[in-house]
C-alpha positions as CSV (number, residue, x, y, z in Angstrom):
1,M,8.5,-35.9,-3.5
2,E,12.2,-35.2,-3.6
3,R,11.7,-31.9,-5.4
4,R,9.0,-30.9,-2.9
5,N,11.4,-31.5,0.0
6,A,14.1,-29.5,-1.7
7,R,11.8,-26.5,-2.3
8,K,10.5,-26.7,1.3
9,E,14.1,-26.8,2.7
10,K,15.1,-23.9,0.5
11,T,12.1,-21.6,1.5
12,S,12.4,-22.5,5.2
13,G,15.9,-21.1,5.4
14,K,15.0,-18.0,3.4
15,F,13.6,-16.0,6.4
16,D,15.6,-17.6,9.1
17,K,16.8,-14.9,11.5
18,G,20.2,-16.5,11.7
19,S,20.8,-16.2,8.0
20,L,19.8,-12.5,7.8
21,D,22.8,-10.2,6.9
22,Y,22.5,-7.4,9.3
23,D,24.8,-6.1,12.1
24,S,23.4,-7.3,15.4
25,S,26.1,-5.8,17.5
26,E,25.0,-4.2,20.7
27,S,27.3,-1.2,20.4
28,K,25.6,2.1,19.4
29,T,26.9,4.2,16.5
30,E,28.9,7.2,17.7
31,Y,28.4,10.5,15.9
32,D,30.9,13.3,16.1
33,F,28.8,16.5,16.1
34,P,30.5,19.8,16.8
35,S,29.9,21.3,20.2
36,L,28.0,24.6,20.0
37,S,27.9,27.3,22.6
38,E,24.6,28.5,23.9
39,S,24.6,31.6,21.7
40,E,25.4,29.6,18.6
41,L,22.7,27.0,19.5
42,E,20.1,29.8,19.8
43,K,21.2,31.2,16.5
44,V,20.7,27.8,14.8
45,K,17.3,27.4,16.5
46,E,16.2,30.9,15.3
47,D,17.4,30.1,11.7
48,I,15.3,26.9,11.8
49,R,12.3,28.7,13.1
50,K,12.6,31.4,10.4
51,K,12.9,28.8,7.7
52,I,9.8,26.9,8.9
53,K,7.8,30.1,9.2
54,K,8.8,31.0,5.6
55,E,7.8,27.5,4.3
56,K,4.4,27.7,6.1
57,R,3.8,31.2,4.6
58,I,4.5,29.9,1.1
59,Q,2.2,26.9,1.6
60,L,-0.6,29.2,2.8
61,I,-0.2,31.4,-0.3
62,V,-0.4,28.4,-2.6
63,V,-3.5,27.0,-0.8
64,I,-5.3,30.3,-0.9
65,S,-4.4,30.8,-4.6
66,L,-5.7,27.3,-5.5
67,I,-9.0,28.0,-3.6
68,V,-9.5,31.3,-5.4
69,L,-8.7,29.7,-8.7
70,M,-11.2,26.9,-8.1
71,F,-13.8,29.4,-7.1
72,F,-13.4,31.4,-10.3
73,L,-13.4,28.3,-12.4
74,F,-16.6,27.1,-10.7
75,Y,-18.2,30.5,-11.1
76,S,-17.2,30.8,-14.8
77,F,-18.4,27.3,-15.8
78,F,-21.5,26.8,-13.8
79,L,-23.0,30.2,-12.9
80,V,-22.3,32.2,-16.0
81,K,-24.4,31.3,-19.0
């Protein structure tokens, strides 16, 4: 009975919100980002757009290549005898 009470007491405090170790301060974290002019901001946006467009193009090429490869494998194994 004593061991049971000790285990119960130990597990009940394990998930107690008061015992969790996290910072509960109400202040928000301040970040020090550099200020950009409008032209610099537009250049950064354009660079991001170009990068995304390039990644999408590469993904499309990979998907089309896989589809063509699967088609030829299917054709060679099942249709050619």
